[in-house]
Structure formats: C-alpha cells, structure tokens
N, C-alpha and C positions, 0 to 999 in steps of 0.2 A: 770366306776363306777356306773353311773346312771342306765345303762342297768342291771347290776348285782343286784342293789337294787330293780328294778322293778320286776325282776324274783323272788327275795327273798320275796317280798311283796305278789305276787300272790301265791307262793307255801305255804307260812306261813298260809294264810287264808284258803287254802284247807285242812290244817292239824288241825289248831286250830281256834276256833270261839271266843275266849276270847279277850278282848281289847289288842291292841298292845301297849306295853310300850317302848317308845324311851328314853333311859337313857342318862345321860350327854348331854342333848339337848341344853339348853340355860343357860349359866352361872351357870352350875351345877344343873339346874332344870331337871326334867323328865316330859314327857308328855304322857298321855294315849290317844289313838286315836281309832276310830271305822273303820270298813271297809267302806270306801267311797272315791270317787274321790278327794274330797277336802282334806281329811286327807292324802291321798297318796302323795300329793305334799309336805307335811311337811316331810314325810319320804324320798322322793326322793331328795329334795333340802335343807332340814333342816327347811326352812321357806317357806310358800306359796308365799311370796313376799320378797326376801332377801333385796332389797333396802329399803323397808318400815321398816322392822325389824331393819336394821342398823340405819336408821334415827331416829326412836323412841328411840333406845338405846342411841343415842348421845344427844337428846334434851329433853326427859322427865327427870325431876329433882326430887331429894328427896322431899317428901311432896306434890307432885302434885296429883291431882285426875284424874282418868281415867275411862270413861264409854264406855264399849264395846258393841255397838248395832249390833246385828247379830253376836254373839260371836263364834258360831260353837262349838269348843272344848276348847275355851279360849286361843288360841295361842297368840293373841295380849294382852289379859289380863295378861298373865304370863310375857311377855316381858315388859309390863308397870310396873308390880309389882316389877320386878327386878330392874328397874330404880327408881321408886318412893320410894321404901324402906318401912320400918315399919311406917314412918310418913305419908305415902300417903294412898290413898284409891282406890280400884278397884271394879267396879260394872259391872257385865256381864249380858246382856239381850239377851235371846235366846228363840225363839218360839217353838223349838222342845224339848219335855220333855226328850227324851233319851239323847240328847246332853247336856242338863242341868246337867244330871248325870255325864257326863264326865268332865264338868267344875268343878263341886263340888269335884270330885275325884282329879282333877289336883290341885285345891286350897289346898285340904287337904294333898295330898302327898308332896307338896312343902312348907307346913306350911305358907301359904300366910296370913298375918294378915290384918285386915280391908278390908275384901273382902266379897262380897255377890253375889249370883246368883238369877236373877229374871226370872221366866218362863213367857215369853210374847213376843209380837211383837211390834215394833214401828209403830205408825200410826199418823193420824192428829187429833185424839180425843181419849178419854178413853172409853173403852167398851170391846167388845169381837169380835173375827173375825174367819174366816176360813182360812186355810193355804193349799197351794198346795206344797207338798214336794216331791222331787225326791229321791227315796230310794237309787239310785245308787251313786249319787254325794253328797247327803244330803244337797243340796241347797233347799231353800224354798222361795215361793213368796206368798204375800197376795192374797187371792181370794175374791175380793170385790163384785163379782156378786151374790154370793150365800148366803150372810148373815152370821149371827153369828153362831159359832160352838164351843163355849166354850174355845177358846184360848184367854187369856187376851191380851188386846191391851192398850198400854200406849202412851201418847204423851210426847214430850220433856219437857214441864214445870213440869209434874208429875215426870219424871225421874230425873231432876235436883234438884227439891225441892226448898225451899225458903232460906235455910240457906246458907250464904256465905262460901266460902272455902278460907283458908289462902294462899294456893299455887295456881298454875295455874290449870285450868280445861281443860281436853282433852276429846274429844268424837270421837271414831272411828265409823262412821255411814255407815252401809251397809243395806239398806232396799230393795235390789233387784229391784231397779228402782223407788221406791215410795219415794225417798229421798226428792223431792221438796215439796210435801204437808206437810211432817213432818217438814221441815225447816220453812215453812211459819207459821204453827201452833205454832212453838216454837220460833218465832223470838224474842219476848221480853225477854224470859228467856235466850236465847243464848247471847243476847247483855248485859243483866244484869250481867251474869256470865263471860262474855268475853271468851267464849268457843273457844278453838283451835280445829279445825275439821280435821280429817283424813277421807276424804269423798270418797266413791266409786261413781264414775260418769260413768253411763252406756250410751252406744250408743243410740242416739235419736230414731232410728228405733226399738231397743229392748224395750225402754220405751213405745213407741206407741203401740207395740204389746201387752205388758202386761197391760198397764194402759192408754188407749186411752183418758181418761178424763184429763190427765196431759198435759196442753197446754203451760204453762209458761216456760221461759228459766232459768235453774238453775244458770248459770253465772250471769245473770242480777239480779236475786233475791239476790244472795250472794254479789254482788257489792253494791246493795241498802242497805245492812246491814253493809257495811263498810269492808267486807272481801276482802283480797287480796289472790288470789289463784295461786298455783304453782304446777307443776309436778316435780317429782324427775328425775334427770338425773345423774346417778352415785352418787357421794357424794354431789351434789349441787342441788338447786332448780331453775327452770325457770318459768317465767310467763305462766299461762295457758290461751290458746286462747279461751277456751270454747268448742272446738271440741274434740270428742272422736273417734279415729281411732281404729277399732277393737271392741272387746266386751265391755271392760270397762277400766278406768284409776283409779288410786288412786291419789287424789288431796289433797294437803295440803292447808287448808284455815286458814289464820291468821287474827285475829281481828285487826282493825286499830290501836289499842294501842300497838301492838307488833312491836319490832324492827326487821324487816325482815332480815337485814344484819346478825343478830346473829344466824339465822337459815340456812345460806348458807353453 
C-alpha cells in the first residue's frame, strides 16, 4: 500500500502542480499539502509521526490552548483543534510564507474556530532573521550568521502573552536544533503558564553543526525548570535519558504540577 501511494504521489505531481488535498484525513478533516518531503510523509502514513498524533488525540482536552511552533502545513494544529474543540485555541507559527498560506487554507477549509497563523520563526529574542529553507523537503533552519533578512522572529514570552488561559497550554516546539536558546529565553513564561511541551530533540552532532554556539544540555535545562521528560513507546511513555539516537526524537515534557500517571 505504501509503495502504491509513493507511486501515486510522484505521478500526481508530474501531472498537476496545484496543492494536493487529502480528504477524510483526521476525524473528518481534510488537509492541503504542497510538494515536499515532509508533506509526503502525511500522504504515505497519514501522519508524519503516528504515535505523536495518537498521543495528542488522547490527551489534549476540550478548552486547551495549543501553540504550534514550526507548524509546516498545520498537521499538528489540526489534530490539536479536533481535540480542543471550539472552546480551545490554536496558534500556528511558521517562518515560510508559502506554508503559512497552506495553514490558513487548512484552518479555513475545516472551519477551525479560535485559530490564527503567525508568519515568523521562534528565537531567543524578538527581531528579524534570515532563514535557510530546503525547497525539496520544505524544512527550514535559522541562519544566525548572516543577520536580519525581514523574517519576523518572536520569543516564547511574546508568543504566550501575559493573559492566563483557563485550560491547559500546550506547545509543539520544533526550531530545527535551536530549541535550547528559545527555552532559556522563555523560561519564566513557560513556568508561569505551566506549558506542556511536545519537543523535537535533535542529535547533539546535528545541533553542533547547525548552531555551534549552543553548548548547554537540553535535558539539564528542562530538569532545572521542573520538567519531567518522556519518549513515546507505543501507547505509553518512558523516561527520556537525554540521548538522541538517530536524527531526532519527539519528547513529551510535562511540568512538575502534572500527574504523569494520567498521561501513561
């Protein structure tokens, strides 16, 4: 089946260049995707990370707030919206303007209430930045060496704001290896809002190649903030040792006030 879908994906893009609409995708939602390596995974497997999608669907509750950092086409924003319902809120932050268009279309096509799209990248301060984007995969990395280039950059305090939220607050954080400076800059806000993190943790070699100035240990920083971190294993979570074998892991980081047993 996967092989047939791969063949269909390639042939379809040779014939048509318009966005690919996957219908009856998640709980009746539809999702529009571009020609990219990341979007292909959604078509091949339904979700880029099926275990993460299933975990989110089980544990995000009506009325929760979800902030999707590095949202791509809004895959996780839509999954969160279906679980949080009309009482919840979804905010998608994406640095690539063309992908912001896909997120806006996906929100509109699925009539997602209380949702907004922000064009920008997450950083350790507010300003502007340059971005290196791979047109084949549509992955993107901050280019800190060459200075500003007109892409807005926000920090976590700005993204979270000052107003309290009545439900739980979630943040899916994928900054392509620059997560640690973002977490340090947002420490106080993360603690004040008791944010539940769905964190992309990259291999230390990959981080060193992209951001040699990042020296601290992400697990140690998270522990100092009171987070308990877990990796998904099937339908359960297991304590994260801090090591990343392979390219990257998705790590569930729960604030100290959370009952971890309820997330197993």
